[in-house]
C-alpha positions as CSV (number, residue, x, y, z in Angstrom):
1,M,0.0,0.0,0.0
2,Q,1.4,3.4,-1.0
3,T,0.4,6.6,0.8
4,T,0.3,9.9,-1.0
5,I,0.3,13.1,1.0
6,V,-1.5,15.9,-0.6
7,P,-1.2,19.4,0.9
8,A,-4.5,20.8,2.2
9,Q,-6.2,23.2,-0.1
10,R,-8.0,26.2,1.4
11,A,-11.3,27.2,0.0
12,L,-10.4,30.9,0.6
13,E,-6.9,32.4,1.0
14,F,-6.7,36.0,1.9
15,G,-3.6,38.3,1.8
16,I,-2.8,40.8,4.5
17,Y,-0.3,43.3,3.2
18,R,0.5,45.5,6.2
19,D,2.8,48.5,6.6
20,G,2.5,48.4,10.4
21,D,5.0,51.1,11.2
22,N,2.5,54.0,11.5
23,N,-0.4,55.3,13.7
24,L,-2.7,52.4,12.6
25,D,-0.8,49.7,14.6
26,L,-3.5,49.1,17.2
27,S,-6.4,48.7,14.6
28,Q,-4.2,46.6,12.3
29,N,-3.3,44.3,15.2
30,Q,-7.0,43.7,15.7
31,V,-7.3,42.5,12.0
32,L,-4.5,40.0,12.6
33,R,-6.3,38.7,15.8
34,Q,-9.5,38.4,13.7
35,A,-7.7,36.4,11.0
36,I,-6.4,34.0,13.7
37,D,-9.9,33.6,15.1
38,V,-11.6,33.1,11.7
39,S,-9.1,30.5,10.6
40,A,-9.6,28.6,13.9
41,K,-13.3,28.4,13.3
42,D,-13.1,27.5,9.6
43,P,-10.2,25.3,8.4
44,G,-11.0,26.2,4.8
45,I,-9.9,29.8,5.3
46,G,-6.2,30.9,5.5
47,F,-4.2,34.0,5.3
48,A,-0.8,35.0,3.8
49,V,0.7,37.9,5.7
50,E,3.5,40.4,4.9
51,D,4.0,42.9,7.7
52,T,6.7,45.6,7.7
53,T,7.1,47.1,11.1
54,S,9.6,48.4,13.6
55,G,8.1,46.1,16.2
56,G,7.8,48.4,19.2
57,G,10.7,50.8,18.5
58,G,13.2,48.3,17.0
59,A,14.8,48.3,13.6
60,L,12.4,48.3,10.6
61,H,11.9,44.7,9.3
62,T,9.4,42.6,7.4
63,N,7.7,39.5,8.9
64,D,6.2,37.0,6.4
65,Y,4.0,34.3,7.7
66,T,0.8,32.3,7.2
67,I,-2.3,32.1,9.4
68,A,-4.3,28.8,9.2
69,D,-6.2,26.7,11.7
70,G,-5.9,29.4,14.3
71,Q,-2.1,29.3,14.2
72,I,0.8,31.4,12.8
73,G,3.1,29.3,10.6
74,D,6.0,29.4,8.2
75,A,7.2,32.6,9.9
76,H,10.3,34.5,8.6
77,A,11.7,37.9,9.5
78,G,14.0,39.8,7.2
79,A,15.1,43.1,5.8
80,A,12.3,45.7,5.5
81,H,10.4,45.6,2.2
82,D,9.2,48.8,0.4
83,M,5.5,48.4,1.0
84,A,4.7,51.2,-1.5
85,S,6.5,49.3,-4.3
86,E,4.2,48.0,-7.1
87,A,6.7,45.2,-7.7
88,N,6.7,44.1,-4.1
89,L,2.9,44.1,-4.0
90,A,2.8,42.0,-7.2
91,R,5.3,39.6,-5.7
92,F,3.2,39.3,-2.5
93,V,-0.1,38.7,-4.5
94,S,1.7,36.0,-6.5
95,K,3.0,34.3,-3.3
96,A,-0.3,34.5,-1.6
97,H,-2.0,32.9,-4.6
98,E,0.6,30.0,-4.5
99,T,-0.1,29.2,-0.9
100,Q,-3.8,28.6,-1.6
């Protein structure tokens, strides 16, 4: 008997493209909490997140991660991305589509 593992497909995959280094941090954090809660209640819904922030006064950096099944996964932190760049946004949309 051979077993084949097939990655789970989400019915809906949303992208959250967040420039969190501004005066909207508090309200944007609520959106991330809602994404965690929604994905915990419905396993068919997931989120791809790109968040550029100073993280409470630290150096500007970008966090990339997924939210699925109420959990944050596949987290990476790296150099700050230019969130106003059309090329960066296009890359994010393409990546978010691939995670679906």
